[in-house]
Structure formats: C-alpha cells, structure tokens
N, C-alpha and C positions, 0 to 999 in steps of 0.2 A: 680687151677681148672678153674677159669674164663678164663685164657689165653687158655687152652685146649679147653673149650667150644667155644670160639670165633673162634679159629682155625678150630674146627670141623663145625661150622656154615658157615665159609667163604669157606671151601674147595670146596664144590659143586658149589658155585658161581663161583670161579676161574675155576673149571673144565669145567662147561657149557660155560663160557665166552670163554675159549680157543677152546672148541669144535666148537662153531659157527664161531669163527675167522678162523679156519682152514677150515671149510666147505665153506667159502667164497674164493674159490681157484683161481678164474678167475681174479678178480680185487679187491684186499683186501683194506679195508678202512684204512685211516690215524689212527694210534694208538692214536694220541692226540684227535681226535674227539670221539673215542671210550671211552676214559677215561672221556671226557666231558659228554657223554651220560650216563655213569655209575654214575657220581656225580649228574647229573640232576635227574636221577631216584631215588637216595638215598634222595635227598632234597624234592622230590615230595611227600615224605611220610607225610610231615607236613600238607600241604593244604589238603591231603585226609583225614587225621585224623580229622582235624577241620570240614570238611564238613560232615563226617560220624557222628560225635558228634551232630552237628546241626540237621541232619535229624532224629537221634535216639531220640532226645528230643521232636520232634513234631510228631512222628509216634510211632505205637505200637513197632517197632524196635525189640529189642533183648529179646522178650518174646517168648520162644520157646514152648509154651503149645500147639500150633496148627500149622499145615503146612502152613496156610495162612500167619501168621506173620513171620514164618521161611523163607518163599519164599521172602517176602518183604525185610527182612534183608539181605538174601543171594544175591538176584539178584539186588535190587534196591539201597540199602544203601551201601553195600560193593563193589559188582562187578562193578556196573555202575559208582560209584564214582572213584574208583581206576583206571579203565580202561580209563575213559574219562580224567582223569588228565594226565595219561601217553600218551594218544593220542594227547592231546593238545601240549605237549612238543615235541613229534615226528613230528607233523605237523608244528610247528612253528620253531624248531631249525634245523631240518635235512632233511625234505621232499623236500625242494627246493634248497638244496646246489648242487653245481656243481659236487662234488664228489659222489653224489647219482646217479650212472651210470648204474645200473642193478636192476632187481626186487629182487635180494637176499639181496640188501642193506636194503630193508625194514625190513626183518627178523633180520638183524645184528643189527640195531640201536634199534629196538623194544626190542630185547632181552637184549641188553646192558642196556637199561633204566629199564627194569623188574628186571634184576639181582641187579642193584643198589637199586632199591625199596625193593627187598627181603632181600637184606644184612641189610639195615637200619631197616627193620621190624624184622629181627632175632635179631639184636642187641638190639632193643627196648624190645623184649619178654625176652631176657636174663637179662635185668635190673630188671625185675619185677618177674622173675621166682624164686621159691623156690629151684628148682633142675636144675641148669643151664646146666649141662651135659646132662640130659634126654631131656631137651627142645631143645638143639642145635642138638642132634642126631635125634629127631623126625622132626625137621624142615629141616634137611638135606635131608631127603628122602620123604618129603611131600611138604612143602610150597615153597621151592627153585625150585624143578623141576616143580611144578605147575605154578609158575609165568613164567617159561621158556616156558611152553606150551602155556599160554595165549598170550604171546608175539609173539610166532611163528604164531599163527592164524591171529593176527592183522597185523603183519609185512608182512605176505604173500600177503594179499589183498591190503595193502598199496603200496607194491612193484609193484603189477600188475597195481594199479591205476595210479601210477606215470608215467607209460609208455603206457597208454591207452589214445589215443587222441579222445575221443568221449563222448557221453552223458553217457556212461557206467562208466566213472571215479567217478562220485558222488556215484553211486550205489556201486562200489568196496569199496570205502572209508567207506560208511555205513555198508557194509558187514563185513569189518575188525573190526570195533568197535562192531557190533552186535555179531560176532562169539566169540570175546574175552569175552565180557560180558556174553554170553550164556555158555561158557565153564567154565568161572570163577564161575558164579553164581550156576551152576549145581555141581561143585566140592564143593563149600562152603555149599550148601544145603545138600548134602549127609554127609558132614563131620560133620555139626552141628547136623543133625538128627541122627547120629550114637551115640550121647550121650543121646538120649531121650530113654524112656522105649520102647522096641519093635522097635527101630530105625533101619536105614539101616547100620547094622555093616559091616564095611570093604568095603562098596559099593563105598566109596570116593576113596579108593586106587585102586580098580578095574577100576574105571572110569579114574583115573590119568594114569594108565598104558596103557589103550586103547588110550587115548588122546596123550600120548607120541609117540605111533606108528604112529598115524596120523600126528603128528607134524614133525616127521622125513621124512615122505613121503612128506609133503609140502616143506620141505627144499631141498630135491632132485629134486622135481618139479621146484622150483624156480631156482636151478642151471641150469637145462636145458634150462630155459628161458633166460640165460644170452646171450647178444649179443657178449660176448667174447669167447663163445665156438667154434664158426666157426673160429674166429682168431687164437685160439690156435691150432685147428686142421690144419689150413692152415700153421701155423708156423711148426707144426710137420711134415706135408707132405713135406714142403720146406726143412727142415733139413734132412729129409731122402733122398730127391732127391739130395741135395747137398752132403751128405755123399756118396751116390751111384756114383755120378759123380766124386767125388774125388778118390774113389776106382778105378773106371774105368780109371781115368787119371794116377793114380799110376801103374796100371797093364800095361797101354800103355807105360809108361816110362820104366818100367822094361823090357818089350818086346824090346823096342827100343835099350836099353843098352845092352841087350844080343845080338841083331844083331850087333852092332857095335863091341863088344868084339870078336864075331865070325869072322867078317871082318878083324880085326887086326890080328887074329891068321892065317887067310889064307894068308895075306900079308907076314907075317914072314915066313911061310913055303915056299912061292914062292921065 
C-alpha cells in the first residue's frame, strides 16, 4: 500500500518534470544539473519547515477563526517562506551559470526545484497520514501541480531578468518572487478557507486550474523569447535550401546522363 501511495505521489512529479524538459526544446539543460535542482528543492523543505514553525510560534499563525489570521498564515508564513527559500537556491546555484542561456531556463530550474520540494513534502505527508492512498491521490492533483504553477511564475520573470541589462532587472526579480508568493498565498488561502464553515468550497481548485492555464501561456511566451529560435529557423531554411539544391543537382545530372546516352546511341547508328 505504501509503495503504491509513493508511486502515485511521485507520478505527477515525474510527468511535470518531463513536460517542462521537453518544452525546453531549443537548448536543453544538462540532466545532471536538473537532478541537482530537484535534490536541492527536496532538501529545501527542511529550512522552510523550521522557519514556518518559528513564525507560527510568535504570530497568531494557524488559528483559522478569522480571515486575517488565515491570510497571515497563507501569505506570510507559508507562501513567503517557501518561495523565498526556493528563490535563494535558484539565485545562488543556477541564475549565474554559463548554461543559463535563455529565458526558458528560469522556468526549467524553478520548476525542478519546486518539484523536488513538492516530492519531499508529499513524502512527509504520507508518513503522518492515516490514509496514505487518499493523501497521495489528493496531492497528485493539487499540491504538486500547484508547486509547478508557483515555479513557472517565478521562473518566467527570473528568466526575463537574466537577459535584461537595465534597471528593470531588479524589478523583474522582485516581480518573480512577488507573483510566486501571491499565487501561492491565494491558493493556500482558498484551500484553508474551504475547511471553514461557509468557506470558499472548491475555489482553490478553480484558482489552480486558471493558474495552470496562465502558466502554460508563460511557458510558450518564454519559448518565443529564446535566442535559439532564429538559429533553428535559419538551420531549417538552410537545410531546405541545401535539399532543394541537391535535388536540382540530381535533376541536372540525370538530364546530362540522358543526353550522353542519346549521343552514344546516335554514334552507334552512324
């Protein structure tokens, strides 16, 4: 049962990881560094948990009797802590690497970090759950895709910032963290409120679905910003031109051979 639950929890992690890897179609990242990002994301859950525990003890924290305390917990304690931890790792380990060659790389590394975080978080929940199968199933369709979405928002702006050489770079970095915290906090707020009397039932799932659509649009937009798009088009045009030139050459050789055969036949007749 536990093995099936772990497999169920990891399946969306692997699927989303493969998806973002394939979407990075112009200049794919070294697999070794993607694994490093995943492991770093998984390990980052420990400082995030300790920081959340610390702030929970000195604030009203997880008392969901009113929306104010709920907002503090969702946005400041959980979302801000987790996204800042992931941002620091992304900024320190990957942002300045020589293989960070296009805006799409920001999304790729942010997603791999978040998927590692989500995998470790799912495993942690399975250890304390009374029904591991249900917990794994629920997290497969909620928490894992949610962390994917948060990462896309952060990674998109981090990728833009990496290749922006002006005063706007700092703003774009801030925007990446802000958007990730905003989306993460809003999702958690609706999710926690749904368990309250007269709460926002199912609103968190609707918000997640809408956020997924936006994240896919950001991925496509980051793809178009790749400097390798023109190179690939140039290569394609060159290959087509070479193929056409080769076809013309073969046609010319065929025509020349035909003329020679005709000339030999005429000589034999003479």
